[in-house]
N, C-alpha and C positions, 0 to 999 in steps of 0.2 A: 937802859937798853941802847945798844949802838948798832948802826948799820952803815958801812962805808965811811966810818970816822965821824959821822954826825950823830948828835944825841937825839934819840927818838922819845917823844912823850905822847900821852894821849892828847887828843885835839882840845880838850877843855882843861888843860893844866895837868895836875898830878893825880887825878882820879884814875883808878884802874880801869881796864877795858870793859869789864862787865858792868860797873857802875855807869860808865860812859854811855853804854847802850840802853840801859834800863832806868836810869835816873829820871828821865822825862816820861810822864804818863802818855799813853797813846791818846790821840784825839778821841773825844766822845763818839759813840756810834752814830749819833745824829749828824755831827759835824763831818765825820768821815764819809758818811753816805751822801751828804750834800756836796762835798768836794767831788765825789765820784759821779754824781748826777750831772753837775755842771761840766766836768771834763768829758763825760760821755756825750752830752749834747754838743759840745764843741767839736768832738771828733766826728759826729754826724754831719755837722755843717761843713767841716773840712772835706769830708768824703763826698758830699753832694757837689761841692765846688770843683773837685778834681774829676768826678765821675760823669758829670753832665755831658761832657764832650763826646762820650762814647755813643750817645744817642743822636748826635748831630753830624755823624760822619757823612751821610748822604748829601745833605744840603751844603755843608762846607766844601766837600769835594766839587760839587756842582758850581758853587759861586766863586770859589778861589782857584779851581782848575788844578787839583793836586792828585797825586797817585796814592795808592794804599800805603806805600812805604813812607812817603812824606806825611801822610795822615798819622801813621804810627808814631812818628817823631813828636807830633803834637800830643798824642795820647800818652807818651811815655817820657822820652828823653828831654823834651822842652821843660817839663815839670821837674824832673829829677836832676837835671844837670847842675842847677844851683842848690837845690834842696840838699843833696848829698854833701856838697862841699862846704855849705854854711853850717851843717849840723854840728861839727866838732867845735868850732869857736863859740857858737851859741851855747853848746853844752858845757863848756868850761865856765862860762858865766853862770849857767844854771846850777853848777855844783857849789857855788859860794854866794850867789845873789838871789834876789827874790824870783822864785820860779813863776808865781802867778803873774807878776808884772811882765816877764818875758813872754808868757803865753798870751796875755792880753794884747800886747803890742803886735805879736804875730798874727792874731785873729784879725785885728783891724787892717793889717797890711794885705793879707791874702784875700780878704773880702773886697777891698778896694780894687785889687788887681783882677779879681774875677769879674767885677762890674766893668772894668776897663776893657775886658775881652769883648764886650758888646759893642765897642766902637772901632774894632779892628777891621781894616778894609783890605789888607794884604796878608799873605801867608806869614811873612816875617813879623808883621805887627802882632798877629795872633800868637806866634811863637814866643815873642818877647813878653807878652802878657802872661802866658803860661809859665814862663820863667819866673815872673814876679809872684805868681801864686805859689810856686815851689819855694821861693825865698821866704815867704811868710810862714808857710807850713813847716819849714825847717825848725822853727822854735818849739813846736808842739810836743813831739813824741818824747825826747829825752827828759824834758822838764816834767812832763806828765807822769811818766813811769817813776821818776824819782819821788814826786809828791805822793803817789799812791803807795809806794813801798814804805814811806814814812807815816802813812795813815792807817794801814791795816797790818796786823800780825801776819807772819809768814804763812801760818796755817790757813788764813783766810784770803791770802793774796791771789791764789789762782782764780777763785770765784770772782773777786773784785776785778781782776784783769779780764776775765771772761765777760763780765757785765759791761765794762767799758768798751770791749770789742763790739758790743751790740751797736755802739755808735757808728762803727764802720759799716756793719751789715745794714743797719737801718738807713744810713746815709746813702749807701749804694742802692738799696731798694727804693727809697724815696726819690733819688735822682732819676732812676729808670721810670718810675710811675709819673712823677711830676714832669720830667722832660718829655715823656710820651704825650702827656696831656697838653703841654705847651705847644708841641709840634702839631697836634691835632687842632688846637685852637687857632693857631696862626696860619695854618695851611690855606693857601689861596689869597692871603692878605698881601697886597703889593708892598714893596719897599717904601719906607717913609723917609723923606729927606728932612734932616734937621740942620738948622743954620750952624755953620762952623764945624759940623760933624760929617755931613754928607748923608748918603743913603744908608739906612738901617734895615738889614734884611730880617725876616721873621725869626730865623734861628738865633740872631743876636739878642733878641729880647730875653731868651732863656738865661743868659749870663747876668743881665740886670736883675732878673727875678730872684736868682739864687745868691747873688753877691751882696746886694745892699743890706739885707737883714743881718748879716754877720757883724756889721758895725755895732749893732745893739748888743750882741753877745759879748763883744770885747769889753763893754762897760760892766757886764755881769761878773766878769772875773774879779772886779774889785770887792765883791761880797764873799769871795773864797779866802779862808785864812790859811796862811803858810804853816804847815806842820813842822814840829821840831825834827831836826835831822837825827837819824838813828843809824846804827851799824857803822859807826865811824871807826877808822883804823888809826893806829899811832902814826904820827907824822913828825917830820923835822921841825924843831922850834922856829926855824927861820921862815917856814912856809905855813905857819900855824893857821893863819886866817886868809890865805890865798889859795888859788888852785894848786893842786899837786903838780910837781914837775912832770912833763911828759915822759921823761926817762923812767920815773917811778911807776907810771901807769904801764908803760911797755914792759918793764921788768915783771910786773904782776901778770900781765897777759902772757909773757913768755913762760913764766912758771906754771901757768894754768893752760898752756896752749892745747893740750890734748882734750880739754873740755871746750874751750871757747871756739876754736876753729871749726870743729864739727857743727856747733850750733850756728855759727855765722854762715858756713857754706851750705848747710842743709836748708836753712831758712831762705837763703838767697835763691837756691834752685827751686824750692817750693813756690816762692813768690814770682819767679819767672813764669812758671806754669800758671799760677793763679791769676796774675795780672794780664798775661797774654790771653788767657781764656776769657776773662771778664771784659776786657776791652773790645773783643771781637764777637762776643756772644750775640748781642742784638743784631749786628750785621749778618752773622751766620744764619740766623733764623729768617732774615729778609731774603738773603740770596738762595738759601737751600729750600725753604718751604713756602716762600712767597708771602710771608706775613708782613703786615705794615709795621712801621716803627712804633707808633702808639700802642698797637696790639702787643708786640713782644715786650715793650717797656713795662706795660702793666703786668703781664704775666710773670716775667722774671723778677720784677720788683716785688710782687706779692709773694713769690717763693722765698726771696731773701728775707722779707719781713716776718714770715711765718716759720720757716724751717731753720734758718741760721741761729736765732736765739735759743732754740731747743738744743741744738748742737753745742753752742757755747756753754750753756749752763750744765749740760751733761758732761762736757769735758772738764769743767771746773770741779764738779762733784766727783768725777772719777779720779782726778788727781788727788783730791783731799782723802778719798777712800784709800788709795794706794799708800799715801803718806801715813795714815792711821795704822795701816797694816805693817808699817816699818820699812817701806821701800824708800831708800834715800833718793832713788832716781825717779820718783813718782811723776814729776812733771814731764820729763823727757820720755818716760814710758808711754804716757798718753800720746805724745807727739808721734812716737813710733807706730802705735796702733792706728792712729789717724792716717799716717802716711802710707802704710801698707794697705789699709782698707780702701783708700781713695784711688789706688792705682788702676784697677780694672774699669771702674766706672768712668774715670776721667778719660781713658783711652777710647772707650766704646760709645759714650753718649752722643758725640757728633755724627756717628755713623748710623743712627737709628733711622728706620724707614719712614717714620712719621714725626710730625712736630710734637704730638702728644707724648710719644715715647722719649723723644729728646728732652722735653721738659721734665719728665719724670727722672731721667738720668741726671739732668742738671740739678734737680732738687736733691737727689741722693748725694751727689758730689758736694753740694753746699753743706749738707748736714755733716758728712764725714770730715770734711776739711775744718769745719768750725770746732770740732772736738779738740783740736790741738792748739787753737789760737791762744786762749787764756793761759793754759799751762806753759806754752812756749814762751810767752812774754814773761811770765812769773819765773821761769827757770833761770833766765839771765839775771834778773834782779836779785834773786835770793843768794847767789854766789858772789855778788859784786859788792865791795865796800862802798860806803855812802859817798865819800869824797870823789870817787871816780865813776859813780853810777851813771850820771848823765852822759859823761864822755864815752864810756864803753857802750852805752845805749846808742849814742850818736854813731860810733863806729859800726855797730850792728846795723843801724838804719842806713848808713852809707852803702854797705854791701847789699842789704835787703833791697834798697831802692835802685842802685845802679844795675844790679843783676836782674832784679824783678821788674820794677816799674819802668826802668829805662830800656832794658833789652827784651822784656816779655812781649809787648805789643809788636815791636819791630821784628823779632824772631818769627812770629806767626806771619807777618806781612811779607817777609823775605821768602818764606816757603811759598806763599801765594803768588808773588810777583816773579820769582826766579826759578822755582822748582816745578810747580804745577802750571804756572803761566796762564792762569785764568781765574777770574774772580769767583766763579761758581765752585772752585775747588777749595774754598776756605775751610770747609769741614775737614778735609784731609790734612790741611796745614795744622789745625788745632790738634788732631789726633797724632800727627807725626811728632809735634813738639812734646806732647804728653808721653808718648811711647819712649822718647829719648830721656826726658828729664825726670819723670817719676821714679823709675828704678834706681837712678843715681841718688836721688834724695833718700830713698829707703836705705841704701847701703851706708850713706854718710850718717844718718841718724842712728842706725844700729851700731856703727863703729864708735860713736860718742857716748853711748849709754852708760857704760861702766865708768869711764873717766868722770862723767857728770856726777854720778853717785859719790865718788871719792871727793869731788870738789864741794859737794853739799856738806859732807862730814867736816872738811877743813873750815868751811864758812861757819858752821855751828861752833867749832872750837874757838874761832876768832871772837865770836859773840858771847 
C-alpha cells in the first residue's frame, strides 16, 4: 500500500491490520480495573489540587487585595495557560513512550507546585504557582485516555470512562468539603511567621494539606502495568517506531473534520459553562444567600459526591444500551440528551428565591451534566487511531481548557465587574453566561451527531 510515494506497512511489520489490532490479548479484568482505580484516584487528587482555590476566594482577595477579575485569572487562566500548550508535546511522547512514567512524573510535579502555593505572598507568586500546577497536570489526560482505551474493549469503554470521571466529581466534592472544613478550623488563627518564608496565612495551610499527599501517589504509579497498544494504523516504514508526523495527523483530522470539530467546539462551550459555574458557585451562595464558606462547601461537596456518580454511571449504561440497539452514534447521542436536558436547569437555578431551591437546582444540573461525561470522552477515543490518540486528546484538551477552564471563570467575572457592576449580581452573571452558551452547545452537538456515526463506521472498518 502506498500514500504520497511512501510505502505504508502495519506498525508491527507485515501483519495485516486485523491481526495487528487483535493479536495481543486484552489485559485481565483485574489488571484493567486496578489501572482504572489508580488513574481515577489520581484524577481525584488532581481535581482537589485545582479546585481548592474556589473556596479560598474571600481570604485571598482580602489578603492580596485583588478584584473578581484578577481572582478569576487565578481560578482559570493561570492554570490553563501552560496546561494547554504543554499538552501536545507531552502527548507526542505518550503516543510512543511509557504512559505510566509520564503520568507519575506529572503527579509529583503538580503536587509539589500545589504545596508551593502555600508560601506565596503576592498575587504573581500565587499565579506562577498555579501555572506550575497546570504544567504538571498537562501530562495526565492524554496519557490516561490512551491507557484506558488499550485496557477496555470499546463496548465497555464508556462505562470505564464514566467511572474514571468519578475521580473528577469526587475530587471537586472533597475539595469543597475539605476546604470548607480547613477554613472553619483555621478561622481566627493568626498568621504564623516561619524563618525564611515569612507570614503564613490560614488559607495557605489548605495548599499544604492537599498538595503533599500527592507525592506518595506518584510512587503508586510504578505498580500500574503499561497495556499493549491497540487500534494501530498503518504507518510509513521510516517512522515505524517514532511519533507520526504532524502532517499525517492533521491530514487525518482534515479528513474527519465534520466529526472532530463539532466535538471539540461543543465540549469547549460546555466546559466554559461548567467551569465558570463551578468556580463561582461557592461565592454565589455566600453573596446571594448569606451562607458561610464552610457551610456551602459541605453542602455542594456532598451533592457532588452523591449525585454525580449516579449520573456518570447512568450515562455510561445508556451509551452501552444505545450501542446494543445498533446506534453508531450512541456516545454522542447521550451527550446530546444531556446537553438539551441541562439547559433550563442551568439557566434557572441561580435565580431561585431560596438557598434550598438553588441547591436542588444545582443537584439537578450536576446529575444531568454527568450523563454525558463518560460517553463524551469515549466518543473521541473510539474513532481515533492509537498512534495519534494522545495527541488528538491533547488538542481536544487544549480547546477544552482554553475555552472552558481558561475563559469560563473570567467570563462570569467580567459580567459581574463590567456589566452588572456589583458583587451581589453574581447570580445574574452565571445565568447570563448559561443563557448564551448552553443553546449554542446544543446546536453544535446536534450538528455533529450524524458525522460522528459515520466516523464510528469508518473506525470499525479500520479495525
